[in-house]
C-alpha positions in Angstrom: 30.1 21.7 35.3 29.7 17.9 35.1 26.4 17.9 36.9 25.0 20.5 34.6 26.0 18.4 31.5 24.4 15.3 33.1 21.2 17.2 33.6 21.2 18.5 30.0 21.9 15.0 28.7 19.1 13.5 30.7 16.7 16.2 29.5 17.6 15.5 25.9 17.1 11.8 26.4 13.7 12.4 28.0 12.6 14.6 25.0 13.8 12.0 22.6 11.9 9.2 24.4 8.7 11.3 24.3 9.1 12.0 20.6 9.7 8.3 19.9 6.5 7.3 21.7 4.6 10.0 19.8 5.9 8.7 16.4 5.0 5.1 17.3 1.5 6.2 18.2 1.1 8.1 14.9 2.0 5.0 13.0 -0.4 2.7 14.8 -2.9 1.2 12.5 -6.6 1.7 13.1 -6.9 -2.0 14.0 -4.1 -1.7 16.6 -5.6 1.5 18.1 -9.0 -0.1 18.4 -7.5 -3.2 20.0 -5.5 -1.2 22.6 -8.6 0.9 23.3 -11.3 -1.8 23.5 -9.6 -5.1 24.5 -10.4 -4.7 28.2 -9.5 -8.3 29.2 -6.3 -8.1 27.1 -6.9 -11.5 25.4 -6.0 -10.1 22.0 -9.6 -10.2 20.8 -12.5 -7.8 20.9 -15.7 -9.5 22.0 -19.2 -8.1 21.2 -19.4 -7.0 24.8 -16.1 -5.0 24.4 -17.2 -3.6 21.0 -20.3 -2.0 22.5 -18.1 0.9 23.5 -17.5 1.8 19.8 -20.6 2.4 17.7 -18.7 2.4 14.4 -17.1 -1.0 15.1 -20.2 -2.5 16.6 -22.3 -1.5 13.5 -20.2 -3.8 11.3 -19.0 -6.4 13.9 -20.6 -9.4 12.1 -19.2 -8.4 8.7 -15.7 -7.8 10.0 -15.7 -11.2 12.0 -14.5 -13.4 9.1 -14.3 -16.6 11.0 -17.6 -16.0 12.7 -16.3 -16.8 16.2 -18.0 -13.8 17.8 -14.7 -12.0 18.4 -12.6 -9.7 16.3 -8.8 -10.2 16.0 -6.5 -7.4 15.0 -5.9 -9.2 11.7 -9.6 -9.3 10.9 -10.0 -5.6 11.6 -6.8 -4.7 9.7 -8.0 -6.3 6.5 -11.6 -5.1 6.5 -12.7 -1.8 4.8 -15.5 -1.8 7.3 -13.2 -1.2 10.3 -13.4 2.4 11.3 -10.2 4.1 10.0 -9.7 1.6 7.2 -11.9 3.3 4.7 -9.0 3.9 2.3 -7.8 0.3 2.0 -7.3 -1.0 -1.5 -7.6 -4.6 -2.7 -3.8 -4.9 -2.6 -3.4 -4.0 1.0 
């Protein structure tokens, strides 16, 4: 009886963990999603070379790159309406 309860408890915990991960992914911002997808060298920036894999981002790379350092930070992408997925940003966001 105890083993069965342990198995049921572990199964419930596993389901809860999977749901928590799914919810976290659903709330990821477009900037965070692009960073996770494109930042191959994991330096926290997307270089022009990394951006080549995403046509929509590449198209406006220079306009999103506020500090003109040739790399996009998550903050730069998050505040730009030109970042794919940010089309609905308002001036207050």
